[in-house]
C-alpha positions in Angstrom: 0.0 0.0 -0.1 1.3 3.4 -1.0 1.1 5.9 1.8 -1.2 8.8 0.9 -1.6 11.0 4.0 0.9 13.7 4.3 2.3 14.9 7.7 0.7 18.1 9.1 4.0 19.6 9.5 7.8 18.9 9.4 8.8 17.2 12.6 11.6 18.7 14.7 15.2 17.8 13.5 14.0 17.2 9.9 15.9 19.0 7.1 13.8 20.4 4.2 15.0 18.5 1.1 12.7 19.9 -1.6 9.9 22.5 -1.7 6.9 22.1 -3.7 7.5 18.5 -4.0 4.9 15.7 -4.9 3.5 12.7 -3.4 4.7 10.8 -6.5 8.3 11.9 -5.7 7.9 10.5 -2.3 6.7 7.3 -3.7 9.5 7.1 -6.4 12.1 7.4 -3.6 10.7 4.9 -1.4 9.9 2.3 -4.1 13.3 3.0 -5.6 14.9 2.2 -2.2 13.0 -1.1 -2.1 14.1 -2.1 -5.6 17.7 -1.6 -4.7 17.3 -3.9 -1.6 17.0 -1.3 1.1 14.6 -2.0 4.0 11.7 0.6 3.9 9.5 0.7 6.9 7.0 3.0 8.6 8.3 5.0 11.7 7.3 3.4 14.8 3.9 4.8 15.9 2.9 6.0 12.4 -0.1 4.4 10.5 0.5 2.7 7.2 -1.0 5.5 5.3 1.2 8.3 6.6 3.9 9.6 4.4 6.9 9.0 6.4 9.3 6.1 6.0 12.6 4.9 7.2 15.1 3.8 4.6 17.7 1.4 6.0 20.7 -0.5 4.7 22.7 2.2 3.0 26.4 2.2 3.9 29.6 3.8 2.8 32.8 1.9 2.8 36.2 3.7 3.3 34.6 6.7 5.0 37.1 7.2 7.8 37.8 10.7 6.5 34.2 11.8 7.4 34.6 11.1 11.2 33.7 14.0 13.5 37.3 14.5 15.0 36.0 16.7 17.9 33.4 14.2 19.0 36.0 11.3 18.5 38.5 13.1 20.7 35.8 13.6 23.5 34.9 9.9 23.2 38.4 8.8 24.1 39.0 11.5 26.8 37.0 9.5 29.4 39.0 6.2 29.0 41.9 6.2 26.8 42.5 2.9 25.1 46.1 2.1 24.3 45.2 1.6 20.6 47.8 3.4 18.5 45.3 5.2 16.4 43.7 6.8 19.5 47.1 7.7 21.0 47.8 9.5 17.6 44.5 11.4 17.8 45.3 12.4 21.4 48.6 13.7 19.9 46.6 15.8 17.3 47.4 13.4 14.5 43.9 12.1 13.0 45.3 10.3 10.1 45.8 6.9 11.8 42.3 6.9 13.1 40.8 7.9 9.7 42.8 5.1 8.1 41.6 2.5 10.8 37.9 3.7 10.4 38.2 3.3 6.5 39.7 -0.2 6.8 37.8 -1.8 9.5 34.4 0.0 9.7 31.6 1.1 7.4 29.4 4.1 7.8 25.8 3.0 8.1 23.2 5.7 7.2 19.4 5.6 7.8 17.0 8.1 6.3 13.7 9.0 7.7 11.9 10.6 4.7 8.5 12.4 5.0 6.1 14.4 2.8 4.3 17.2 4.5 0.9 18.9 3.7 2.9 22.0 2.7 4.3 19.8 -0.2 7.8 19.7 1.4 9.9 16.6 1.2 11.9 16.5 4.5 14.6 14.2 5.7 16.3 13.2 8.9 19.5 11.0 8.6 21.2 9.0 11.4 24.6 7.6 10.9 27.3 5.7 12.7 30.4 3.7 12.2 29.9 -0.1 12.5 32.7 -2.6 12.6 33.0 -4.9 9.5 33.8 -7.8 11.8 32.5 -7.9 15.5 33.7 -6.6 17.9 35.9 -4.4 15.8 39.4 -3.0 16.6 38.0 -0.3 19.0 35.3 -2.1 21.1 33.3 0.0 23.4 33.8 3.3 21.5 31.3 4.8 19.1 32.2 7.1 16.3 30.0 9.5 14.3 30.6 11.4 11.1 30.7 15.1 10.8 27.4 16.9 10.0 26.5 16.6 6.2 25.2 19.3 4.1 21.7 19.2 2.4 23.4 18.5 -1.0 25.4 15.7 0.4 22.4 14.1 2.0 20.3 14.5 -1.2 23.1 12.7 -3.1 23.3 9.8 -0.5 19.6 9.4 -0.5 19.5 9.2 -4.3 22.2 6.6 -4.2 20.3 4.6 -1.6 17.3 4.8 -3.8 19.0 3.8 -7.0 18.5 7.2 -8.6 22.2 8.3 -8.8 
């Protein structure tokens, strides 16, 4: 069943992706994501006919250069692990950590896509580095990427939906 009931307003934390969009555009994106093998599901608590879906299963390999270095440094301040990449980061050299994240982790991104009554297509993306093999070389630490621009998010959404 295609959702047909737009949201009354854009929820907090959502980024306006397109103005004056259409319900067909929302359907094209969600159906494209399903065709490319992504998991598309309603947001928990939403009815099936509400125009808001979560698209899961998109990942970027070799994305260590996208790590948010300030948040990574804050993550290791509480309990410094003796891993050489973390010691280098503490010494203001982020390159070993970027290389490690590129080799042993993938950046998994989920998109919450919605269509509103104002005909806006809005998006909220969540992302985190996940180890390629559990538990990963840095167990117990979580890394997040830097903030992405609207254009970067649009590009990744289009790739996730098989449009780009």
